[in-house]
C-alpha positions as CSV (number, residue, x, y, z in Angstrom):
1,M,-3.5,-14.2,-14.5
2,S,-6.5,-13.5,-12.3
3,I,-6.7,-10.5,-10.1
4,A,-7.0,-12.4,-6.7
5,P,-3.4,-13.6,-6.5
6,L,-2.1,-10.1,-7.3
7,V,-4.3,-8.6,-4.5
8,D,-3.1,-11.3,-2.0
9,R,0.5,-10.7,-2.9
10,A,0.1,-6.9,-2.6
11,V,-1.5,-7.2,0.9
12,S,1.2,-9.6,1.9
13,V,3.9,-7.1,0.9
14,C,2.1,-4.4,2.9
15,Q,2.2,-6.6,5.9
16,E,6.0,-6.7,5.7
17,F,6.2,-3.0,5.8
18,A,3.5,-2.0,8.4
19,D,1.4,-3.3,11.2
20,S,-1.9,-1.6,10.3
21,I,-3.4,-2.0,6.8
22,L,-6.9,-1.4,5.6
23,F,-8.0,-3.3,2.5
24,D,-11.2,-2.7,0.5
25,S,-11.8,-5.9,-1.4
26,I,-14.6,-4.3,-3.5
27,H,-12.5,-1.5,-4.9
28,R,-9.2,-3.3,-4.4
29,S,-7.7,-0.4,-2.5
30,I,-5.2,-0.3,0.3
31,I,-4.8,2.3,3.0
32,I,-1.5,2.1,4.9
33,N,0.4,4.1,7.4
34,I,4.2,3.7,6.8
35,H,7.4,5.3,8.0
36,K,8.8,7.6,5.4
37,E,12.1,5.6,5.1
38,R,10.1,2.5,4.0
39,F,7.8,4.3,1.5
40,P,10.0,4.1,-1.6
41,M,10.5,0.4,-1.4
42,L,6.8,-0.3,-0.7
43,R,5.7,1.8,-3.6
44,K,8.2,0.0,-5.9
45,E,6.9,-3.4,-4.7
46,L,3.2,-2.4,-5.1
47,K,3.8,-1.3,-8.7
48,K,4.7,-4.9,-9.5
49,Y,1.1,-5.8,-8.6
50,R,-0.5,-2.9,-10.5
51,Y,-1.1,-0.7,-7.5
52,N,-0.7,3.0,-8.0
53,L,-0.5,5.7,-5.3
54,K,-3.7,7.9,-5.4
55,H,-3.3,9.9,-2.2
56,M,-0.6,10.6,0.4
57,T,-0.6,12.6,3.6
58,K,2.5,13.3,5.6
59,M,2.2,13.1,9.4
60,E,4.9,15.4,10.8
61,E,4.4,14.3,14.4
62,T,5.1,10.6,13.6
63,D,7.3,11.0,10.5
64,T,5.0,8.7,8.6
65,F,2.9,8.8,5.4
66,T,-0.7,7.7,5.2
67,C,-1.2,6.4,1.7
68,V,-4.0,5.1,-0.5
69,F,-3.1,2.7,-3.3
70,I,-5.6,1.5,-5.9
71,Q,-5.1,-1.3,-8.3
72,S,-5.3,-0.3,-12.0
């Protein structure tokens, strides 16, 4: 299976969980800000498309996580 369909599906999954998503097509990385309640499900779904969490910052004021996922 080529990488492009996996990337498209991963971005589509992110769009279901958050309004703002940054995607770097060169490095196949995703930066997303997501409410903490939705994070476990998003992480589980992105693992299906070979995306791994590389960095996470908790925003106390908004009760959200800003996460960086990179495809392996």
